[in-house]
C-alpha positions in Angstrom: -0.8 -61.2 -0.8 -2.5 -58.0 -0.2 -1.9 -56.0 2.9 -4.6 -56.2 5.3 -6.2 -52.7 6.2 -8.5 -51.3 8.9 -11.3 -49.3 7.5 -9.5 -46.4 9.1 -6.4 -47.0 7.4 -8.0 -47.6 4.0 -10.0 -43.9 4.2 -6.3 -42.6 5.2 -4.6 -44.4 2.1 -7.7 -43.3 -0.2 -7.4 -39.4 1.1 -3.7 -39.5 0.6 -3.8 -40.9 -2.7 -6.6 -38.4 -3.6 -4.5 -35.4 -2.3 -1.4 -36.6 -4.5 -3.5 -37.4 -7.6 -6.3 -35.0 -7.8 -6.3 -32.6 -4.8 -8.7 -30.3 -6.6 -11.6 -31.4 -9.2 -13.9 -29.7 -11.2 -17.3 -31.5 -11.4 -20.4 -30.4 -13.2 -23.8 -31.7 -13.0 -27.3 -31.5 -11.7 -28.2 -30.6 -7.9 -30.4 -33.1 -6.4 -31.3 -33.4 -2.6 -30.4 -29.8 -1.9 -30.4 -29.0 1.7 -29.4 -25.9 3.8 -28.9 -26.5 7.4 -28.9 -23.9 10.2 -28.1 -21.1 7.2 -24.4 -22.2 7.5 -24.0 -25.8 5.8 -25.0 -26.7 2.0 -25.8 -30.5 1.3 -26.6 -31.8 -2.1 -25.9 -34.4 -4.6 -24.3 -33.5 -7.9 -25.5 -36.1 -10.3 -25.8 -37.1 -14.1 -28.0 -39.8 -15.8 -25.9 -42.7 -14.3 -24.1 -41.4 -10.9 -24.3 -39.2 -8.0 -21.7 -37.6 -5.5 -22.4 -36.3 -2.3 -21.4 -32.4 -1.8 -20.8 -30.6 1.5 -19.8 -26.8 1.9 -20.4 -23.5 3.7 -23.3 -21.2 2.5 -21.1 -18.3 2.5 -19.3 -19.7 -0.4 -22.2 -20.2 -2.4 -22.6 -17.4 -5.4 -26.4 -17.4 -4.3 -29.4 -19.6 -3.4 -29.3 -23.1 -5.1 -32.3 -25.4 -6.0 -32.7 -29.1 -7.3 -32.4 -29.2 -11.1 -29.9 -26.6 -11.5 -26.8 -27.3 -13.3 -23.6 -26.3 -11.4 -19.6 -26.6 -11.9 -17.9 -27.3 -8.8 -14.5 -26.7 -7.8 -14.0 -29.1 -5.0 -11.4 -31.4 -3.1 -12.7 -35.1 -3.1 -12.8 -36.9 0.5 -13.6 -40.2 1.8 -15.0 -39.5 5.0 -14.9 -42.3 7.9 -18.4 -42.4 8.4 -20.5 -40.7 5.7 -18.3 -42.2 2.6 -17.0 -40.1 -0.3 -18.1 -36.4 -0.8 -16.8 -33.3 -2.6 -16.1 -30.6 0.0 -17.0 -27.4 -2.0 -14.4 -24.8 -2.8 -16.8 -22.5 -5.2 -19.5 -23.0 -7.2 -20.4 -21.7 -10.6 -23.9 -22.2 -12.3 -23.7 -23.7 -15.6 -26.2 -23.3 -18.5 -28.4 -20.4 -19.2 -31.5 -21.9 -17.3 -29.7 -22.7 -14.2 -27.9 -19.1 -14.6 -31.3 -17.6 -14.8 -33.0 -19.5 -12.1 -30.3 -19.0 -9.6 -30.3 -15.1 -10.4 -34.2 -15.0 -10.0 -33.9 -16.7 -6.5 -31.3 -14.4 -5.2 -33.1 -11.5 -6.8 -36.3 -12.4 -4.8 -34.0 -12.9 -1.6 -32.4 -9.7 -1.9 -35.7 -7.7 -2.9 -37.4 -9.0 0.2 -34.4 -7.6 2.1 -35.0 -4.3 0.6 -31.8 -3.9 -1.1 -33.0 -2.6 -4.2 -35.2 -0.2 -2.8 -35.0 3.3 -4.2 -34.9 5.0 -0.8 -31.6 3.6 -0.2 -29.9 5.0 -3.3 -27.5 8.0 -3.1 -27.0 10.6 -5.5 -23.5 11.0 -7.3 -21.5 14.1 -7.5 -21.8 15.6 -10.8 -19.0 15.6 -12.0 -16.8 13.9 -9.5 -13.3 15.0 -8.7 -11.8 11.5 -8.1 -13.3 8.1 -9.0 -12.1 4.5 -8.5 -12.6 2.5 -11.5 -13.0 -1.6 -11.0 -12.2 -3.5 -14.1 -10.1 -5.2 -16.2 -7.4 -2.8 -18.3 -7.8 -5.3 -21.2 -11.5 -5.4 -21.5 -13.6 -3.4 -24.3 -15.5 -1.8 -21.3 -12.5 -0.3 -19.9 -11.6 1.0 -23.1 -14.9 2.4 -24.1 -15.3 4.1 -20.7 -12.0 5.9 -21.0 -12.8 6.9 -24.4 -16.0 8.5 -23.7 -14.8 10.1 -20.4 -11.9 12.0 -22.0 -14.1 13.1 -25.0 -16.9 14.7 -22.6 -14.9 16.0 -19.6 -11.4 16.6 -18.4 -9.5 16.8 -15.1 -10.8 13.4 -13.4 -8.5 11.7 -11.5 -9.0 7.8 -12.3 -7.9 5.4 -9.7 -7.6 2.2 -11.5 -8.3 -1.3 -9.8 -7.3 -4.1 -12.0 -9.5 -7.3 -11.7 -10.7 -10.1 -13.8 -14.3 -9.7 -14.7 -15.6 -13.1 -15.4 -15.6 -16.3 -13.3 -15.1 -17.3 -9.5 -11.9 -15.3 -9.3 -13.5 -12.3 -10.5 -15.8 -12.5 -7.6 -13.1 -12.4 -5.1 -11.0 -9.9 -6.8 -13.5 -7.3 -7.0 -14.7 -7.9 -3.4 -11.2 -7.1 -2.4 -11.2 -4.1 -4.5 -14.3 -2.7 -3.2 -12.9 -3.4 0.4 -9.7 -1.5 -0.4 -11.2 1.4 -1.7 -13.7 1.7 1.1 -11.0 1.5 3.7 -8.4 3.7 2.0 -9.4 7.4 2.8 -8.0 8.5 -0.7 -10.9 10.8 -1.4 -12.5 8.5 -3.9 -16.0 10.2 -4.5 -17.5 7.3 -6.9 -16.8 3.6 -7.3 -17.5 2.6 -11.1 -17.6 -1.1 -12.1 -17.7 -1.8 -15.7 -17.4 -5.2 -18.1 -18.3 -5.4 -21.7 -20.8 -7.8 -23.1 -20.6 -11.5 -23.1 -22.8 -14.5 -22.5 -24.9 -15.3 -19.2 -22.0 -17.4 -18.2 -19.5 -14.8 -18.6 -21.6 -12.2 -16.7 -22.9 -14.3 -14.0 -20.1 -13.1 -11.5 -21.8 -10.0 -11.2 -24.8 -11.7 -9.8 -23.0 -13.6 -7.3 -24.5 -12.9 -3.7 -21.1 -12.2 -2.3 -20.3 -9.7 -4.7 -23.9 -8.0 -4.7 -23.9 -7.7 -1.3 -20.3 -6.2 -1.2 -21.6 -3.6 -3.8 -24.8 -2.8 -1.6 -22.5 -2.4 1.4 -20.1 0.0 -0.1 -19.6 3.4 1.7 -18.6 5.1 -1.3 -21.4 5.7 -3.9 -21.3 3.0 -6.8 -22.3 3.4 -10.3 -22.5 -0.4 -12.1 -22.4 -1.0 -15.8 -22.2 -4.5 -16.9 -22.6 -5.8 -20.4 -25.2 -4.4 -22.9 -28.5 -2.3 -22.2 -30.5 -5.7 -22.3 -28.0 -7.4 -19.5 -29.3 -6.6 -16.2 -27.0 -7.9 -13.3 -27.9 -8.1 -9.8 -24.7 -6.0 -8.9 -26.4 -3.1 -11.2 -29.7 -3.5 -9.1 -28.3 -2.8 -6.0 -25.6 -0.2 -7.0 -26.5 3.8 -6.4 -26.8 4.3 -10.1 -26.9 1.7 -13.2 -26.0 2.6 -16.6 -26.9 0.5 -19.6 -23.4 0.1 -21.0 -19.8 1.4 -19.9 -20.1 4.1 -22.3 -23.5 5.2 -20.9 -21.8 5.2 -17.3 -19.0 7.9 -18.4 -22.0 10.0 -19.9 -24.0 9.7 -16.4 -20.7 10.5 -14.7 -19.9 13.9 -16.4 -21.2 16.7 -18.8 -20.0 16.7 -22.0 -17.9 19.9 -23.4 -20.4 20.6 -26.0 -23.3 20.7 -23.6 -21.3 22.7 -21.3 -20.4 25.4 -24.1 -23.8 25.5 -25.2 -25.2 26.2 -21.5 -22.2 28.7 -21.2 -23.4 30.6 -24.3 -27.0 30.7 -23.3 -26.1 31.9 -20.1 -24.2 34.8 -21.6 -27.0 35.5 -23.9 -29.4 35.6 -21.0 -27.1 37.9 -19.2 -26.5 40.3 -21.9 -30.1 40.4 -22.2 -31.0 40.9 -18.7 -28.1 43.5 -18.6 -29.6 45.5 -21.5 -33.1 45.4 -20.1 -31.7 46.6 -16.8 -29.8 49.3 -18.0 -32.9 50.6 -20.0 -35.1 50.2 -17.0 -32.5 52.0 -14.8 -32.2 54.6 -17.8 -35.8 55.3 -17.5 -35.8 55.4 -13.9 -32.9 57.9 -13.9 -34.9 60.1 -16.2 -38.0 60.1 -13.9 -35.8 60.7 -10.7 -34.1 63.7 -12.7 -37.3 65.2 -13.8 -38.7 64.8 -9.8 -35.5 66.0 -8.6 -35.8 69.3 -10.9 -39.3 69.8 -9.7 -38.3 69.6 -6.4 -35.2 71.9 -6.9 -37.3 74.3 -8.4 -39.9 74.3 -5.8 -37.0 74.6 -2.9 -35.1 77.4 -4.9 -38.7 79.3 -5.5 -39.3 79.1 -1.9 -35.9 80.1 -0.9 -36.0 83.2 -3.3 -39.5 84.1 -1.6 -37.9 83.7 1.6 -34.9 86.3 0.6 -37.2 88.8 -0.7 -39.3 88.6 2.5 -36.3 88.8 4.7 -34.8 91.7 2.5 -38.1 93.7 2.8 -38.0 93.1 6.6 -34.5 94.1 6.9 -35.2 97.1 4.8 -38.3 98.4 6.9 -36.1 98.0 10.2 -32.8 99.7 8.6 -32.3 103.2 9.6 -32.6 104.2 6.0 -35.8 102.7 5.5 -36.9 104.6 8.6 -35.5 107.9 7.3 -37.3 107.6 4.0 -40.6 107.5 5.9 -39.6 111.3 7.1 -37.6 110.7 10.1 -34.3 112.2 10.6 -31.5 111.2 12.8 -29.6 113.7 14.9 -25.8 113.3 15.8 -23.8 115.2 18.2 -20.2 115.4 19.4 -20.6 112.2 21.5 -22.9 110.4 19.2 -26.7 110.1 18.5 -28.8 112.6 20.2 -32.2 111.0 21.4 -33.2 113.8 24.1 -33.1 117.6 23.8 -31.7 117.4 27.2 -28.3 116.3 25.7 -28.0 119.4 23.6 -26.8 122.8 25.3 -27.2 126.2 23.7 -24.7 126.6 21.0 -23.8 122.8 20.5 -23.5 122.2 16.8 -25.6 119.0 15.5 -25.7 117.1 12.5 -29.3 116.2 11.4 -29.4 113.4 8.9 -32.3 113.0 6.6 -33.0 110.2 3.9 -31.3 112.1 1.2 -28.6 114.5 2.8 -27.3 115.9 6.0 -27.4 119.3 7.6 -25.5 121.1 10.1 -27.4 123.3 12.8 -26.7 125.1 16.1 -29.0 125.3 19.2 -29.6 129.0 20.0 -31.7 128.7 23.1 
């Protein structure tokens, strides 16, 4: 005889069995009856042509807005609820098929655009070139190899802090967000965060249009440069980044100048400096010649004035000198005690010397 179970016991047994045999399942199907409650809870059915299963999850776990008709791939835990029946408790969601991926991307793009996350006014300029960068990518990816090769060929001396992550699938989303959080909180002096991944299908690249990752890029305190896939591939992470590059190689080109370009600029600068120096020296030489001519004229004028002053002073001195007076017919009389200026100073019999312009004579006073 079969054991008799209460509904509660049945639910517990089923859940125990599910937990033992299939604790986590991956189910792909079409979204139907989608509903968002209080911006926190997500409800919908996942269905195919013959069956449907109720699904329940938290909104923050979603990669972006959902809509009826989308094909999604769920990672979930199956549970039998004691009131609402069987459901899948969602752990993660990925979009399946290019149509659904595009629709999800378009819905999220419109949502983020309305919030202003793509506005150019919020974009920051990148240091050029930076001294230290944080690189988020997979070391095994073609994008990593292209970036490192081009960066090394163009410029040296850049300190690269590699953050190894997966670059595909829901696991990549969590790892990249963790890397962004780590870089922003490290205080390691990183000036730019670079995120690169090579090309792939829409399914391969959808992690970089996941709402959680896109918001993490938009919220980064360190400026960001993102290059995902080929030039025609445009992820939402690129649109919210401070700078988008068309390819990983292009991101290296945008980040640093090339040695050839620097040498060309240096050579042009040196040529311009030589030209300016020659022109300046010629100009100064002309100025020196002009100044020399002017100084010579001024010196001649000053010297002429000085010589005329000397002549005038010489003539004045000569006119006031004793010899000048004597040359005009005067004479100077000297006695025993010096120059005689009055007859009263000379007694009878005194000997005097009379000095003329050209000679002296001795005289004696008789009366």
